[in-house]
matplotlib code that plots the C-alpha trace (Angstrom):
import matplotlib.pyplot as plt

x = [-13.1, -14.6, -17.4, -19.1, -19.9, -16.1, -15.6, -13.2, -10.2, -11.6, -10.6, -8.0, -7.5, -10.8, -8.8, -7.0, -10.2, -12.6, -16.3, -18.4, -20.1, -16.7, -15.6, -18.8, -18.9, -15.4, -16.2, -19.2, -17.4, -14.4, -15.5, -12.7, -11.9, -13.6, -10.4, -8.9, -12.1, -11.9, -8.2, -8.8, -12.0, -10.2, -7.4, -9.8, -11.9, -8.7, -7.0, -8.2, -6.3, -3.0, 0.4, 2.6, 4.3, 7.0, 6.2, 8.9, 10.3, 9.1, 5.6, 5.6, 7.0, 4.0, 1.6, 3.4, 3.3, -0.4, -1.0, 1.1, -0.5, -3.8, -2.5, -0.5, -3.0, -0.2, 2.2, 5.0, 7.2, 9.8, 10.3, 13.9, 16.3, 13.7, 15.2, 14.1, 14.8, 15.8, 15.0, 11.8, 9.5, 6.0, 6.2, 7.5, 9.4, 10.6, 12.7, 12.6, 13.3, 10.4, 11.5, 8.9, 8.4, 7.3, 4.3, 6.7, 7.9, 11.3, 12.8, 12.2, 13.5, 12.2, 13.5, 10.5, 9.6, 6.6, 5.4, 3.0, 1.9, 2.6, -0.4, -0.7, 1.5, 2.2, 0.3, -2.8, -2.4, -3.7, -1.6, -4.3, -3.8, -0.1, -0.5, -2.7, -0.3, 2.7, 0.7, -0.2, 3.4, 4.9, 6.8, 6.3, 9.1, 11.2, 9.1, 9.2, 6.8, 3.9, 3.2, 0.7, -1.8, -3.6, -5.7, -7.9, -5.5, -7.2, -3.8, -1.4, -1.8, -2.2, -2.9, 0.2, 1.8, 4.4, 6.6, 9.9, 13.1, 15.3, 19.0, 20.4, 21.4, 19.5, 22.6, 26.3, 28.2, 30.6, 28.0, 27.1, 23.9, 20.3, 20.5, 16.8, 14.5, 16.6, 16.0, 18.7, 20.9, 24.1, 24.6, 27.7, 28.5, 29.1, 25.9, 23.9, 24.9, 23.8, 20.7, 19.1, 18.0, 16.5, 14.7, 13.1, 12.3, 10.6, 8.6, 7.3, 6.3, 4.4, 2.5, 1.8, 0.6, -2.8, -5.6, -8.7, -11.1, -9.4, -11.2, -9.7, -10.8, -9.1, -8.1, -10.6, -10.2, -11.1, -12.9, -10.9, -12.4, -13.5, -12.0, -12.4, -8.6, -7.8, -10.9, -10.2, -6.6, -7.6, -10.3, -7.8, -5.4, -8.1, -9.6, -6.2, -5.6, -8.9, -8.4, -4.8, -4.0, -3.3, -3.6, -5.1, -3.1, -4.2, -1.8, -3.4, -6.9, -5.9, -4.3, -7.3, -9.7, -7.4, -7.2, -10.9, -11.5, -9.0, -9.5, -8.0, -9.7, -7.8, -6.5, -4.9, -5.6, -2.5, -0.7, 0.9, 3.7, 3.3, 6.9, 9.1, 12.4, 15.8, 15.5, 12.6, 14.5, 17.2, 20.1, 23.2, 26.1, 28.6, 26.5, 24.1, 21.1, 17.9, 16.6, 13.2, 10.9, 9.6, 7.1, 3.9, 1.9, 1.0, 0.3, -3.0, -4.6, -4.9, -2.9, 0.8, 1.3, 1.1, 4.3, 6.0, 5.2, 6.3, 9.7, 10.6, 10.1, 13.4, 13.4, 13.3, 16.4, 20.0, 21.9, 25.5, 28.4, 27.5, 23.9, 22.4, 19.3, 19.0, 15.6, 15.9, 19.6, 19.8, 18.6, 19.0, 15.7, 16.2, 16.4, 13.9, 10.5, 11.8, 13.5, 10.4, 8.1, 10.5, 10.7, 6.9, 5.3, 3.2, 2.9, 3.5, 0.9, 2.3, -1.1, -1.7, 1.8, 1.4, -1.9, -0.2, 2.9, 0.6, -1.3, 2.0, 3.2, -0.2, 0.1, 3.6, 2.6, -0.4, 1.9, 4.6, 2.6, -0.6, -0.2, 3.4, 2.5, -0.6, 1.3, 4.2, 1.9, 0.1, 3.1, 1.6, 4.7, 8.2, 9.5, 8.3, 11.7, 12.1, 8.5, 9.2, 12.4, 10.7, 8.4, 11.5, 10.3, 7.3, 8.9, 10.7, 7.6, 5.4, 7.7, 7.4, 3.7, 3.4, 5.5, 3.4, 0.1, 1.5, 1.6, 5.2, 6.5, 9.1]
y = [67.1, 70.3, 70.3, 73.5, 71.9, 71.8, 75.5, 74.6, 76.9, 78.9, 78.9, 76.2, 76.9, 75.1, 71.9, 72.7, 72.0, 70.4, 70.4, 67.2, 68.4, 68.8, 65.3, 63.6, 65.4, 64.3, 60.7, 60.6, 62.1, 59.7, 56.3, 53.8, 50.7, 50.4, 50.3, 53.2, 55.2, 54.5, 55.6, 58.8, 59.7, 59.1, 61.4, 64.2, 63.9, 64.2, 66.9, 69.7, 68.1, 69.1, 69.0, 66.0, 65.4, 62.7, 60.4, 59.5, 55.9, 55.5, 56.5, 54.1, 51.4, 51.7, 51.6, 48.6, 46.8, 47.3, 46.1, 43.0, 42.1, 42.0, 40.2, 37.6, 37.3, 37.4, 39.8, 37.3, 39.0, 41.7, 44.5, 45.7, 47.6, 50.0, 52.4, 54.6, 53.7, 56.6, 56.7, 56.5, 59.3, 58.5, 56.1, 56.1, 52.9, 51.7, 48.6, 46.4, 42.9, 40.8, 38.2, 35.6, 31.8, 29.7, 27.3, 24.6, 26.9, 27.6, 31.1, 33.0, 36.3, 38.1, 41.3, 43.3, 46.6, 48.9, 50.5, 53.5, 56.7, 60.1, 62.4, 62.4, 60.7, 61.6, 58.5, 57.7, 53.9, 51.0, 48.9, 46.2, 45.9, 45.9, 43.0, 41.1, 41.5, 40.4, 37.3, 36.6, 36.9, 34.7, 31.8, 33.5, 36.0, 37.1, 39.4, 40.3, 38.0, 40.0, 39.4, 41.9, 44.5, 47.4, 48.2, 51.0, 52.7, 51.1, 50.9, 53.2, 56.9, 55.7, 52.3, 50.2, 47.0, 45.0, 42.7, 40.9, 42.8, 41.8, 42.4, 43.9, 47.0, 49.0, 49.9, 49.1, 51.0, 52.3, 54.1, 57.7, 57.6, 56.8, 59.0, 60.0, 57.1, 54.8, 56.9, 56.6, 54.0, 52.9, 49.3, 48.9, 46.0, 43.3, 43.7, 44.4, 41.0, 39.2, 41.3, 41.7, 38.0, 38.0, 41.3, 39.8, 36.5, 38.2, 40.6, 37.8, 35.7, 38.7, 39.2, 35.5, 35.0, 33.3, 35.7, 34.5, 32.8, 33.9, 35.8, 39.0, 41.3, 44.5, 44.0, 44.2, 42.1, 43.8, 41.8, 40.9, 42.4, 45.5, 48.9, 48.6, 48.3, 51.5, 53.4, 52.7, 53.9, 57.0, 58.0, 57.5, 59.9, 62.4, 62.3, 63.0, 65.8, 67.4, 66.9, 68.2, 70.6, 74.3, 75.6, 74.9, 73.2, 73.2, 70.3, 68.2, 69.0, 67.9, 64.7, 63.9, 64.3, 62.0, 59.4, 59.2, 59.0, 56.2, 53.6, 50.3, 46.9, 44.4, 41.4, 39.4, 40.1, 40.0, 41.4, 44.8, 45.8, 49.5, 50.6, 47.8, 49.7, 50.3, 51.4, 49.0, 45.7, 44.6, 42.5, 40.9, 43.0, 40.1, 37.5, 39.8, 37.7, 39.7, 39.2, 41.0, 43.2, 46.1, 49.0, 47.3, 50.4, 51.1, 47.4, 46.3, 43.7, 44.9, 45.4, 44.4, 47.4, 49.7, 48.2, 48.1, 51.7, 52.8, 51.1, 52.4, 56.0, 57.9, 59.1, 55.5, 54.1, 55.0, 56.4, 55.1, 57.2, 56.4, 57.6, 54.1, 53.8, 50.9, 50.0, 50.0, 50.6, 46.9, 46.1, 48.1, 49.6, 48.3, 44.7, 45.0, 44.2, 41.3, 39.8, 40.4, 38.6, 35.7, 35.4, 35.9, 34.5, 37.7, 40.1, 43.8, 45.9, 49.3, 51.1, 49.8, 50.7, 54.3, 54.7, 53.7, 55.8, 58.8, 57.8, 57.4, 60.8, 62.2, 60.4, 61.6, 65.2, 64.7, 63.4, 66.1, 69.2, 68.5, 66.0, 66.9, 70.6, 70.2, 68.1, 70.4, 73.4, 71.9, 70.3, 66.8, 64.7, 64.1, 64.5, 68.0, 69.2, 66.2, 66.4, 70.0, 69.0, 66.4, 69.1, 69.7, 66.6, 68.4, 70.1, 66.9, 64.7, 67.4, 67.5, 63.7, 63.9, 66.4, 64.1, 61.1, 63.0, 64.0, 60.3, 59.5, 56.7, 57.6]
z = [-11.9, -10.6, -8.1, -6.9, -3.6, -2.8, -3.4, -6.2, -6.2, -3.3, 0.4, 0.5, 4.2, 4.9, 4.5, 7.7, 9.6, 7.1, 7.8, 7.9, 4.7, 2.9, 4.1, 3.0, -0.4, -1.2, -0.1, -2.4, -5.4, -5.2, -4.1, -3.5, -1.5, 1.9, 3.9, 2.0, 2.5, 6.3, 6.5, 4.5, 6.5, 9.8, 8.6, 7.7, 10.9, 13.0, 11.0, 13.3, 16.2, 17.6, 15.8, 16.0, 19.3, 19.4, 22.3, 24.8, 24.7, 28.2, 27.2, 24.3, 26.6, 28.9, 25.9, 24.5, 27.8, 28.2, 24.6, 24.9, 28.2, 26.4, 23.3, 25.2, 28.0, 30.5, 32.2, 32.3, 29.7, 29.5, 27.0, 26.7, 24.5, 23.1, 20.5, 17.6, 14.0, 11.7, 8.0, 6.1, 5.2, 6.5, 9.4, 13.0, 13.9, 17.3, 17.8, 21.0, 22.3, 23.7, 26.2, 27.2, 27.4, 24.4, 24.7, 26.0, 28.8, 27.3, 27.2, 23.9, 22.7, 19.6, 18.1, 16.9, 15.4, 16.1, 12.9, 13.3, 11.6, 13.0, 13.5, 9.7, 7.2, 3.6, 2.8, 4.8, 4.7, 6.6, 9.0, 8.8, 5.0, 5.5, 8.1, 5.7, 2.8, 4.9, 6.0, 2.4, 1.2, 4.0, 2.3, -1.1, -0.8, 2.1, 4.3, 8.1, 10.0, 11.4, 15.1, 16.5, 15.1, 16.7, 13.6, 15.1, 17.6, 20.6, 22.5, 20.6, 19.5, 15.9, 14.3, 14.7, 13.4, 15.2, 13.1, 13.1, 13.0, 10.0, 9.8, 6.6, 4.7, 2.0, 0.0, -0.1, 2.6, 0.0, -2.2, -1.5, -3.5, -2.5, 0.5, 0.4, 1.0, -1.3, -4.5, -7.2, -5.4, -7.2, -6.1, -8.3, -10.7, -8.1, -6.2, -9.3, -10.7, -7.4, -6.6, -10.1, -10.5, -7.0, -7.7, -10.8, -9.1, -6.2, -8.4, -10.5, -7.4, -6.0, -9.3, -9.6, -6.0, -6.0, -4.8, -6.7, -4.4, -1.3, 1.4, 2.7, 5.5, 4.5, 0.9, -2.0, -5.1, -8.4, -11.1, -14.2, -17.3, -15.3, -14.7, -10.9, -10.2, -12.1, -10.9, -7.2, -7.6, -9.6, -7.1, -4.2, -5.8, -6.7, -3.2, -1.6, -4.1, -3.2, 0.6, 0.8, -1.9, -1.3, -4.9, -8.3, -11.0, -14.7, -15.4, -12.6, -13.9, -17.4, -16.1, -13.9, -16.8, -19.0, -16.2, -15.7, -19.4, -20.1, -17.3, -18.5, -17.9, -15.7, -17.5, -14.6, -10.9, -8.7, -5.7, -6.2, -3.7, -4.6, -4.0, -5.2, -5.3, -3.6, 0.0, 0.6, 0.7, 3.1, 2.0, 3.5, 2.1, 2.1, 0.4, -1.5, -0.3, 0.0, 3.6, 3.5, 1.5, 3.6, 3.3, 2.0, 2.9, -0.8, -1.4, -2.9, -5.1, -8.7, -11.9, -12.1, -14.5, -11.4, -10.1, -13.5, -14.1, -10.7, -10.6, -14.1, -13.2, -13.7, -10.1, -8.8, -10.5, -11.2, -14.2, -14.6, -15.9, -19.5, -19.0, -19.0, -16.8, -14.3, -13.0, -9.1, -9.8, -10.8, -14.4, -17.6, -18.7, -22.2, -20.8, -18.0, -19.5, -21.5, -18.5, -16.3, -18.8, -19.0, -15.2, -14.6, -17.8, -17.7, -20.6, -20.5, -22.2, -23.4, -23.1, -19.6, -18.7, -20.0, -18.0, -14.8, -15.6, -15.8, -12.7, -10.8, -11.8, -10.7, -7.4, -6.7, -7.3, -5.0, -2.3, -2.7, -3.8, -1.7, 1.1, 2.1, 1.9, 4.2, 6.7, 7.0, 7.2, 10.1, 11.8, 11.6, 11.1, 12.5, 8.9, 8.1, 6.9, 4.6, 3.4, 2.4, 0.6, -1.5, -3.0, -5.2, -7.2, -8.5, -11.5, -12.5, -12.3, -13.9, -16.9, -17.2, -16.8, -19.7, -21.9, -21.1, -21.7, -25.0, -26.0, -25.4, -23.1, -20.5]

ax = plt.figure().add_subplot(projection="3d")
ax.plot(x, y, z, "-o")
ax.set_aspect("equal")
plt.show()
């Protein structure tokens, strides 16, 4: 993991204003998917820039009007009811209504959402990939319909995606849990019974979505029988660690060495949501029907075990009064894998699962101990207070990482 060209363990402040040599050395050491490389390189090249400044709604309205004039090739439309959305950790979201005429000349109103990064997010992710995944998942599971994309920030301050607004809640109004980004939500017995089968059904449909033989512009398809899927993800995490960290960590070095030495081969290629948990789906509270799955920013094409390992992390679910753990707050852990295999007809390999559990713990520590630290230090986000707060996860996840590296499943 060490590289003398990166001044390992020396002068962490250089990451505040990285040199071209530093950026290129890290890129060469940790090769990953082309779109991921582009996003991370863009992040580092722009890091020396100013701190985050929240744009005024009027300012965003002008940018939106210019963008839509280009996309629609007309000025015969109206933007109204612009407003900020609260919640979420890494993205800026603005709602608005677009009034225009449909191809037949009839009035049409669409409620839409602009989704955009701040100056630097806790996850340097691609709106173009998110757009591609939403398009792929349309009519497979409920997702917001993507409308427009500014993939390279030609019109907006940062790359932006505009998609359909979907009505719904992320948790029952009566519960007081899950207040931070949907973590640990208690749905209660009634909603668990209704939501759990949908959750399993949607997860199985994602993992079984056909991707072989399809052509993608921003997503890369790893080869089955190869370690590409795991290697790309490990290098992504290692690169973010090296780009963002402010200190050395013996535990992270041990984990990095273990991950690079134990890359599993991919058995079945499929879509991975990347954050398939409470807080990332909207449902109708009265009927319990899931309306849409959101936040595809971590999505990719790879190994389903990445999703399975992520959603079974203790921090992602809920413990009831008897100490029983519910995956996503919905399904008892001791039932989850069997019910998943029945719903998806896909097996669960304990060794692959353990690899991705270790990688996920490593990734969370990178995000909280390194990326969130660097962003808050430089004032690059609208969520600097929350990003500082989530650093409290580091001891909890570190303990789990130690347990997993010792050969024990979570």
